[in-house]
C-alpha positions as CSV (number, residue, x, y, z in Angstrom):
1,M,-34.7,-2.3,5.4
2,L,-31.5,-3.9,4.3
3,T,-28.4,-1.6,4.4
4,P,-25.6,-1.9,1.8
5,F,-23.4,-3.6,4.5
6,M,-25.8,-6.4,5.5
7,L,-25.5,-8.7,2.4
8,P,-21.6,-8.6,2.3
9,L,-21.4,-9.2,6.0
10,L,-23.9,-12.0,5.8
11,G,-21.9,-13.6,3.1
12,L,-18.8,-13.2,5.3
13,I,-20.5,-14.9,8.2
14,V,-21.7,-17.8,6.0
15,T,-18.1,-18.1,4.5
16,F,-16.4,-18.4,7.9
17,G,-19.1,-20.7,9.2
18,L,-18.9,-23.1,6.3
19,G,-15.1,-23.1,6.5
20,W,-15.2,-23.9,10.2
21,L,-17.9,-26.6,9.9
22,A,-16.2,-28.3,6.9
23,A,-12.9,-28.5,8.8
24,M,-14.4,-29.8,12.0
25,R,-16.4,-32.4,10.0
26,M,-13.4,-33.6,8.2
27,A,-11.3,-33.8,11.4
28,K,-14.1,-35.8,13.1
29,L,-14.3,-38.2,10.2
30,E,-10.6,-38.7,10.0
31,T,-10.3,-39.2,13.8
32,A,-13.0,-41.8,13.7
33,R,-11.1,-43.7,11.0
34,G,-8.0,-43.6,13.1
35,M,-6.1,-41.3,10.7
36,I,-5.5,-38.7,13.4
37,D,-3.9,-39.3,16.7
38,K,-6.8,-38.6,19.1
39,R,-4.6,-37.1,21.8
40,E,-2.9,-34.5,19.5
41,G,-5.7,-34.1,17.1
42,S,-3.5,-32.5,14.4
43,L,-4.6,-33.1,10.8
44,V,-1.9,-31.3,8.8
45,A,1.8,-31.2,9.0
46,D,4.0,-28.1,9.4
47,G,4.4,-27.9,5.7
48,A,0.7,-26.8,5.4
49,Q,1.7,-23.6,7.2
50,G,3.1,-22.4,3.9
51,V,-0.2,-23.0,2.2
52,L,-2.0,-21.1,5.0
53,G,0.4,-18.2,4.7
54,F,-0.1,-18.1,1.0
55,I,-3.9,-18.2,1.2
56,G,-3.9,-15.6,4.0
57,G,-1.6,-13.3,2.0
58,A,-3.7,-13.7,-1.1
59,S,-6.9,-12.8,0.7
60,A,-5.3,-9.7,2.3
61,F,-3.9,-8.7,-1.1
62,L,-7.2,-9.2,-2.8
63,I,-9.1,-7.1,-0.2
64,G,-6.5,-4.4,-0.5
65,V,-6.8,-4.3,-4.3
66,L,-10.6,-4.1,-4.1
67,M,-10.3,-1.3,-1.5
68,L,-7.9,0.7,-3.7
69,A,-10.3,0.3,-6.7
70,S,-13.3,1.3,-4.6
71,V,-11.6,4.4,-3.1
72,G,-10.2,5.3,-6.5
73,H,-13.7,5.1,-8.0
74,F,-15.1,7.3,-5.3
75,N,-12.4,9.9,-5.7
76,A,-12.8,10.0,-9.5
77,T,-16.6,10.4,-9.2
78,S,-16.1,13.2,-6.6
79,E,-13.7,14.9,-9.1
80,V,-16.4,14.6,-11.8
81,A,-19.0,16.3,-9.5
82,N,-16.6,19.1,-8.7
83,E,-15.8,19.7,-12.4
84,E,-19.6,19.8,-13.2
85,A,-20.0,22.5,-10.5
86,I,-17.0,24.4,-12.0
87,A,-18.6,24.2,-15.5
88,Y,-21.9,25.7,-14.2
89,S,-20.0,28.4,-12.4
90,A,-18.1,29.3,-15.5
91,A,-21.4,29.3,-17.5
92,F,-23.0,31.7,-15.0
93,Q,-20.0,34.0,-14.9
94,N,-19.8,34.2,-18.7
95,S,-23.5,35.1,-18.8
96,V,-22.7,38.4,-17.1
97,A,-21.2,39.7,-20.4
98,L,-24.5,39.2,-22.2
99,P,-26.7,42.2,-23.0
100,D,-30.2,42.5,-21.5
101,P,-32.7,40.9,-21.8
102,A,-30.6,37.9,-22.8
103,R,-28.5,38.1,-19.6
104,Q,-31.6,38.0,-17.4
105,I,-33.2,35.1,-19.2
106,V,-30.1,33.0,-19.5
107,Q,-29.1,33.6,-15.9
108,R,-32.6,32.6,-14.8
109,D,-32.3,29.4,-16.9
110,L,-28.9,28.6,-15.3
111,V,-30.1,29.2,-11.8
112,C,-33.1,26.9,-12.1
113,L,-31.0,24.3,-13.9
114,M,-28.4,24.3,-11.1
115,R,-31.1,24.1,-8.5
116,S,-32.7,21.2,-10.2
117,V,-29.4,19.4,-10.7
118,S,-28.4,19.8,-7.0
119,T,-31.7,18.3,-5.9
120,D,-33.5,16.2,-8.5
121,S,-30.5,15.0,-10.5
122,W,-28.6,14.2,-7.3
123,H,-31.6,12.2,-6.1
124,A,-31.6,10.3,-9.4
125,A,-27.9,9.5,-8.8
126,T,-28.8,8.3,-5.2
127,T,-31.5,6.0,-6.5
128,G,-29.3,4.7,-9.4
129,D,-31.4,6.2,-12.2
130,L,-28.9,6.5,-15.0
131,T,-31.2,8.6,-17.2
132,G,-31.3,11.4,-14.7
133,D,-34.5,13.3,-13.9
134,R,-37.0,15.0,-16.2
135,N,-37.0,18.4,-14.5
136,S,-33.2,18.9,-14.9
137,N,-33.4,17.7,-18.5
138,A,-36.3,20.1,-19.2
139,W,-34.4,23.0,-17.8
140,R,-31.3,22.1,-19.7
141,A,-33.3,21.9,-22.9
142,K,-34.8,25.3,-22.2
143,T,-31.4,26.8,-21.5
144,V,-29.9,25.4,-24.8
145,S,-33.0,26.6,-26.7
146,D,-32.8,30.1,-25.3
147,L,-29.1,30.3,-26.0
148,G,-29.8,29.2,-29.6
149,T,-32.5,31.8,-30.0
150,F,-30.2,34.6,-28.8
151,A,-27.4,33.3,-30.9
152,V,-29.6,33.6,-34.0
153,A,-30.8,37.1,-33.0
154,S,-27.1,38.3,-32.5
155,G,-26.1,36.8,-35.9
156,G,-24.1,34.0,-34.2
157,S,-21.1,36.3,-33.4
158,S,-21.4,36.6,-29.6
159,D,-18.4,35.3,-27.8
160,A,-20.2,35.4,-24.5
161,L,-23.1,33.2,-25.8
162,D,-20.6,30.7,-27.3
163,A,-18.8,30.5,-23.9
164,V,-22.0,30.0,-22.0
165,A,-23.2,27.3,-24.5
166,S,-19.8,25.5,-24.3
167,E,-19.8,25.4,-20.5
168,V,-23.5,24.2,-20.5
169,R,-22.5,21.4,-22.9
170,D,-19.5,20.4,-20.7
171,A,-21.7,20.5,-17.6
172,A,-24.3,18.2,-19.3
173,K,-21.5,15.7,-20.2
174,L,-20.1,15.7,-16.7
175,G,-23.6,15.3,-15.2
176,Q,-24.2,12.2,-17.3
177,K,-20.8,10.9,-16.4
178,R,-21.7,11.5,-12.7
179,L,-24.8,9.5,-13.0
180,L,-23.0,6.6,-14.7
181,S,-20.3,6.7,-12.1
182,G,-22.9,6.1,-9.4
183,E,-22.8,2.4,-10.2
184,S,-20.3,0.1,-8.4
185,T,-17.4,-1.0,-10.6
186,L,-16.5,-4.1,-8.6
187,P,-17.2,-7.2,-10.6
188,L,-19.0,-10.2,-9.1
189,A,-16.2,-12.5,-10.0
190,L,-13.8,-10.6,-7.6
191,W,-16.3,-10.9,-4.8
192,A,-16.6,-14.6,-5.4
193,L,-12.8,-15.0,-5.4
194,L,-12.6,-13.0,-2.2
195,Y,-15.1,-15.2,-0.4
196,L,-13.6,-18.4,-1.7
197,S,-10.1,-17.4,-0.5
198,L,-11.6,-16.6,3.0
199,L,-13.4,-19.9,3.0
200,V,-10.2,-21.8,2.3
201,L,-8.3,-19.7,4.9
202,T,-10.9,-20.5,7.6
203,F,-10.8,-24.1,6.7
204,L,-7.0,-24.4,7.0
205,M,-6.9,-22.4,10.2
206,T,-9.5,-24.7,11.8
207,L,-7.6,-27.8,10.7
208,M,-4.3,-26.6,12.0
209,M,-5.5,-25.1,15.3
210,R,-8.4,-27.4,16.3
211,S,-6.4,-28.7,19.2
212,Y,-6.1,-25.2,20.6
213,P,-9.7,-23.9,20.9
214,L,-8.8,-20.6,22.4
215,L,-6.1,-19.8,19.9
216,L,-8.4,-20.9,17.1
217,A,-11.2,-18.6,18.4
218,L,-8.8,-15.7,18.6
219,C,-7.4,-16.2,15.1
220,I,-10.8,-16.7,13.5
221,G,-12.3,-13.8,15.4
222,A,-9.4,-11.4,14.5
223,T,-9.5,-12.5,10.9
224,F,-13.2,-12.0,10.7
225,T,-13.1,-8.6,12.4
226,V,-10.4,-7.2,10.1
227,S,-12.0,-8.7,7.0
228,A,-15.5,-7.3,8.0
229,G,-14.0,-3.8,8.6
230,M,-12.2,-3.8,5.3
231,I,-15.2,-5.1,3.4
232,C,-17.4,-2.4,5.0
233,V,-15.0,0.3,3.9
234,L,-14.9,-1.2,0.4
235,V,-18.7,-1.2,0.2
236,A,-19.0,2.3,1.5
237,F,-16.7,3.8,-1.2
238,A,-18.0,1.5,-4.0
239,E,-21.4,3.4,-4.1
240,P,-20.5,7.1,-4.2
241,F,-24.1,8.4,-4.0
242,D,-25.6,5.8,-1.5
243,T,-26.5,7.9,1.5
244,D,-27.1,4.7,3.6
245,T,-23.3,4.0,3.8
246,G,-22.4,7.2,5.6
247,V,-19.8,8.0,2.9
248,Y,-21.3,9.7,-0.1
249,I,-20.8,12.6,-2.5
250,S,-23.2,15.5,-1.8
251,P,-24.0,18.4,-4.1
252,Q,-21.9,20.7,-1.8
253,A,-19.8,22.1,-4.6
254,L,-22.8,23.0,-6.8
255,E,-24.6,24.5,-3.8
256,A,-21.5,26.6,-3.1
257,V,-21.6,27.8,-6.7
258,L,-25.3,28.8,-6.3
259,I,-24.5,30.8,-3.1
260,S,-21.5,32.6,-4.6
261,S,-23.3,33.3,-7.9
262,Q,-26.3,34.8,-6.0
263,E,-23.9,37.0,-4.0
264,S,-22.2,38.3,-7.1
265,Q,-25.3,38.7,-9.3
266,P,-28.5,39.2,-7.1
267,G,-31.8,39.9,-8.8
268,A,-35.0,38.4,-10.1
269,A,-33.2,35.4,-11.5
270,W,-33.1,33.9,-8.0
271,D,-36.9,33.9,-7.5
272,P,-38.4,30.4,-6.8
273,C,-38.3,28.1,-9.9
274,E,-41.2,26.4,-11.4
275,R,-41.1,22.8,-12.3
276,L,-41.0,22.2,-16.1
277,S,-41.6,18.4,-15.7
278,P,-43.0,16.3,-12.9
């Protein structure tokens, strides 16, 4: 099974390999033509060091920008997940003010909805399903329907019902935003530019240091290692719900809301929930 890191690292290996091979091939051809002194073997003048510095700096800057964008996307998505949990918590706490039997039915709906979101909906985010899952959608529809029924029965003047309905709507919006945020926001063009800059950097390093194999190996190895590490961090944060990266957003906040809500309002609402949709 391919991990999220394998394709970017494979691309990095190919990039460095092509840059090295192209430089060595050019040096060999130019040496055969007598354009390079065979004893020194240098192909570029000292002025090319400025170009090498520019390309190296540009590559580092680009990776840094991509890392900041990736980490920022992860943190923003984590904040959305926390706000979703807060909305469900507020909905459950507002339901306490409802009279029976509305309180029991609405709390039951909310408990099953939160349980489904923390499992089924989170799984949908992990698999990249932007539409969510049917069971959570069904429980959300039931909750909204029951709230509407009780609102009609109470004459539409219940502040507690309005508060619960408002929080459920907010939670639904945040849940959809969470699903949409599961997709990586890093465009393919930036990846192409990154690999192109690293290709040129490897090419120039090889040309300038080919007479010093040990130094060349150390420089290419160090550049590859640092680039690989930064790209792995970039990839890990780019997919907030991908459990294969080791860095992902779990439903911990929503699970904490479930635990605290059960402690504050125990009862039949916490019995096992049936599935409304497969």
